[in-house]
C-alpha positions in Angstrom: 83.7 -200.2 -130.6 84.8 -196.5 -130.7 82.6 -194.1 -128.9 81.5 -190.9 -130.6 80.3 -187.6 -129.3 76.6 -187.8 -130.2 76.0 -184.1 -129.6 78.8 -183.0 -131.8 77.7 -185.4 -134.6 74.2 -184.3 -134.5 74.8 -180.5 -134.4 77.4 -180.5 -137.2 75.1 -182.3 -139.6 73.1 -180.2 -142.0 69.6 -179.5 -140.8 66.5 -177.6 -142.0 65.7 -178.4 -145.6 66.2 -182.1 -145.2 63.4 -184.5 -144.5 65.4 -187.6 -143.5 67.1 -188.2 -140.2 69.9 -190.8 -140.6 69.0 -193.9 -138.6 71.4 -195.3 -136.0 74.0 -192.8 -137.1 76.3 -193.1 -134.1 76.3 -196.9 -134.1 77.1 -196.9 -137.8 80.0 -194.4 -137.3 81.4 -196.5 -134.5 81.6 -199.6 -136.8 82.9 -197.8 -139.9 85.5 -195.7 -138.0 85.7 -192.9 -140.7 88.0 -190.9 -138.5 90.8 -193.1 -139.9 90.2 -191.6 -143.3 89.9 -193.8 -146.4 87.2 -194.5 -149.0 83.6 -195.3 -147.9 80.6 -196.4 -149.9 77.1 -195.2 -149.0 75.0 -197.6 -151.0 71.7 -195.8 -150.3 72.8 -192.3 -150.0 69.4 -190.6 -150.0 69.8 -187.0 -148.8 73.2 -187.8 -147.5 72.9 -187.8 -143.7 75.2 -190.8 -143.1 77.7 -189.7 -145.8 78.0 -186.2 -144.3 79.0 -187.7 -140.9 81.6 -189.8 -142.7 83.0 -186.8 -144.5 83.1 -184.7 -141.4 84.9 -187.3 -139.3 88.2 -186.8 -141.1 89.5 -184.5 -143.8 91.0 -187.6 -145.4 87.8 -189.5 -145.8 86.1 -189.8 -149.1 82.7 -191.2 -150.1 81.1 -192.9 -153.1 77.4 -192.0 -152.9 75.0 -194.3 -154.6 71.3 -194.1 -155.0 68.6 -195.6 -157.2 66.7 -192.3 -157.0 68.4 -189.6 -159.1 66.4 -186.8 -157.3 67.8 -187.9 -154.0 71.3 -188.1 -155.4 71.0 -184.5 -156.7 70.0 -183.4 -153.2 73.1 -185.0 -151.7 75.3 -183.5 -154.4 74.1 -180.0 -153.6 74.5 -180.7 -149.9 78.1 -181.8 -150.4 79.5 -178.8 -152.3 81.9 -178.0 -149.5 83.4 -181.5 -149.9 84.2 -181.1 -153.6 87.0 -183.5 -154.6 86.1 -186.0 -151.8 82.8 -187.3 -153.2 81.6 -189.4 -156.2 78.0 -189.7 -157.1 76.7 -192.8 -159.0 73.1 -193.2 -160.0 72.6 -197.0 -159.7 71.2 -199.8 -157.7 73.5 -201.1 -154.9 73.6 -204.4 -156.6 75.9 -202.7 -159.1 78.4 -201.5 -156.4 81.2 -203.2 -158.4 80.4 -200.9 -161.4 80.2 -197.9 -159.1 83.6 -198.7 -157.7 85.0 -199.0 -161.2 83.6 -195.6 -162.2 85.2 -194.1 -159.1 88.4 -195.9 -159.8 88.3 -197.6 -156.3 89.7 -201.1 -155.8 89.3 -201.4 -152.1 86.9 -199.8 -149.6 87.5 -199.0 -145.9 83.8 -199.2 -145.1 80.4 -199.8 -146.8 77.0 -198.7 -145.5 73.7 -200.0 -146.6 70.6 -198.4 -145.1 67.7 -200.3 -146.6 65.0 -197.9 -145.3 62.8 -195.6 -147.5 63.6 -191.9 -147.1 60.9 -189.7 -145.7 61.3 -187.6 -148.8 59.9 -190.4 -150.9 56.9 -190.6 -148.5 56.3 -186.8 -148.4 57.2 -185.3 -151.7 58.0 -187.7 -154.5 54.4 -188.5 -155.4 55.2 -192.0 -156.5 52.6 -194.0 -154.6 55.0 -195.4 -152.0 52.9 -194.0 -149.2 49.2 -194.5 -148.6 48.9 -191.3 -146.6 47.6 -189.4 -149.6 46.2 -190.3 -153.0 49.0 -190.6 -155.5 49.7 -192.4 -158.8 50.4 -196.0 -158.1 53.9 -196.3 -159.4 56.3 -197.2 -156.5 59.5 -197.2 -158.5 62.4 -195.6 -156.9 64.0 -195.1 -160.3 61.2 -194.1 -162.7 63.3 -195.0 -165.7 63.6 -198.7 -164.9 61.2 -201.5 -164.0 57.5 -201.8 -164.2 55.2 -199.6 -162.2 52.9 -201.1 -159.6 49.7 -200.3 -161.4 50.9 -202.2 -164.5 51.8 -205.2 -162.4 48.5 -205.2 -160.7 46.7 -205.1 -164.1 48.2 -208.5 -165.1 49.4 -210.5 -162.2 47.6 -213.7 -161.4 45.8 -214.4 -158.1 48.1 -217.1 -156.9 51.3 -215.0 -157.5 49.8 -211.9 -156.0 48.7 -213.7 -152.9 52.2 -215.2 -152.5 53.9 -211.8 -152.9 51.6 -210.2 -150.3 52.1 -213.1 -147.9 55.9 -213.5 -148.3 57.0 -209.9 -148.9 54.4 -208.2 -146.7 54.0 -211.0 -144.1 50.3 -210.3 -144.3 48.0 -213.0 -142.9 45.1 -211.7 -145.0 47.0 -212.1 -148.2 44.5 -214.3 -149.9 41.5 -212.0 -149.2 43.5 -209.0 -150.3 44.6 -210.6 -153.6 41.1 -211.7 -154.4 39.7 -208.3 -153.7 42.3 -206.7 -156.0 41.6 -209.2 -158.8 37.8 -208.6 -158.5 38.3 -204.8 -158.4 40.5 -204.6 -161.5 37.8 -206.4 -163.5 35.6 -203.3 -163.0 38.2 -200.6 -163.5 42.0 -200.1 -163.6 43.7 -199.6 -160.2 45.8 -196.6 -160.9 46.0 -194.7 -157.6 47.0 -195.4 -154.0 43.6 -194.2 -152.9 41.9 -197.0 -154.9 44.2 -199.6 -153.5 43.8 -198.5 -149.9 40.0 -198.6 -150.3 40.1 -202.2 -151.8 42.3 -203.4 -149.0 40.3 -201.7 -146.2 37.2 -203.4 -147.5 38.5 -206.9 -146.6 41.1 -206.3 -143.8 39.9 -205.2 -140.3 41.8 -202.2 -138.8 44.1 -203.2 -135.9 45.1 -200.4 -133.6 46.9 -197.5 -135.3 48.3 -199.6 -138.1 46.7 -199.0 -141.5 45.4 -202.2 -143.0 47.3 -201.3 -146.2 50.7 -201.1 -144.6 51.9 -204.7 -145.3 50.5 -204.9 -148.8 52.2 -201.6 -149.8 55.5 -202.9 -148.4 55.1 -206.1 -150.4 54.4 -204.3 -153.7 57.3 -201.8 -153.2 59.7 -204.7 -152.6 58.3 -206.5 -155.7 58.4 -203.4 -158.0 62.0 -202.5 -157.0 63.3 -206.0 -156.7 64.7 -205.1 -153.3 65.4 -208.6 -152.0 67.0 -209.9 -155.2 69.2 -206.7 -155.3 70.2 -207.2 -151.6 71.2 -210.9 -152.2 73.3 -209.8 -155.2 74.9 -206.8 -153.4 76.2 -208.3 -150.2 78.8 -210.6 -151.7 80.0 -207.8 -154.0 80.3 -205.5 -150.9 82.4 -208.1 -149.1 84.7 -208.6 -152.1 85.2 -204.8 -152.2 86.3 -204.5 -148.6 90.0 -204.0 -147.9 91.8 -205.4 -144.9 90.0 -204.3 -141.7 87.2 -202.9 -143.8 83.6 -203.0 -142.4 80.2 -203.6 -144.0 77.3 -202.2 -142.0 73.7 -203.0 -143.0 70.5 -201.5 -141.5 67.4 -203.5 -142.4 63.8 -202.8 -141.5 61.9 -206.1 -141.8 62.6 -209.8 -141.2 63.0 -210.7 -144.9 65.9 -208.3 -145.3 67.5 -209.2 -141.9 67.4 -212.9 -142.8 69.2 -212.3 -146.0 71.9 -210.2 -144.2 72.2 -212.7 -141.4 72.7 -215.7 -143.7 75.2 -213.8 -146.0 77.3 -212.8 -143.0 77.2 -216.3 -141.6 78.4 -217.8 -144.9 81.3 -215.2 -144.9 82.3 -215.8 -141.3 84.7 -218.7 -142.1 86.1 -217.0 -145.2 88.3 -214.3 -143.6 85.5 -212.2 -142.1 84.5 -211.5 -138.5 80.9 -210.8 -137.5 80.8 -207.8 -135.2 77.2 -208.2 -134.2 76.2 -211.6 -132.7 72.7 -210.3 -132.5 71.4 -207.3 -134.5 71.6 -203.9 -132.8 68.4 -201.9 -132.4 67.9 -198.1 -132.0 67.9 -196.7 -128.5 64.7 -195.7 -126.8 65.9 -192.1 -127.1 66.3 -192.4 -130.9 63.0 -194.1 -131.3 61.3 -191.3 -129.4 63.0 -188.7 -131.5 62.6 -190.5 -134.8 59.7 -193.1 -134.7 60.6 -194.2 -138.2 63.7 -195.9 -136.8 61.7 -198.2 -134.5 62.0 -201.4 -136.7 65.6 -200.9 -137.7 68.2 -203.7 -137.1 71.9 -203.2 -137.7 74.4 -205.9 -138.5 78.1 -205.4 -139.1 80.9 -207.6 -140.4 84.7 -206.9 -140.9 87.3 -208.3 -143.1 90.1 -209.6 -140.9 93.4 -207.7 -141.2 96.1 -209.2 -143.4 
């Protein structure tokens, strides 16, 4: 693994107007090795923190920046004005990376990054109901032009299915109680805001320490609304197909469901011309967690296509 000057990387990245601190940046760059130049895909570009590090590593590096959220993609596009001619921006789900590659006229990639976390910008400013920290419309879609909003799903979903979703996607042990409370509440009035949902959940789930009782249910609904797990399962094989010789795929996940999908996909590819670079997932350093608490649950796995 190639070492990087952490101070140089950090200070050269754009700061100030951006909400999101790129997670495990130095570890990602060590695996991707963008100083070699080449074409890299940032499948979840967000505000562009990881992509900027790739672009600054070499004057010969180029990036295809993808994101499901058009607003985030516009932020990155504005940020990367100085890199004109070296960036492509594609508004799409990472499951469509093959289509993004076609649009950018790219046949092989030197490296692909997937950071599956939610940007702080979504939590602070998008007003889409992804956070329960303030009362917002209960939408949860990262792309407001596709899919069904959370409030609509909650208005029609059956108890058994809702309980299963909260249990599996949220790994919530009170899933049955929460699902029943939601079903009972919607019979009285529509559940249209995050404040309503938090109140319903809090009425049946005891608070444990500093963790909000609604945390796991909100995670489950966000995963459901955006079809996150299905998209991940579809995307990884496409990413592997797109890698050129010695190209690397790096995935940063944030909960066990995602990590399990990544682990199994890498395991299946290991005897098909790929080398797993992380026998166990890497975690953020204590220093990074202290500086950026949102990184605490991150796990990184990497795999590389063997040279021809």
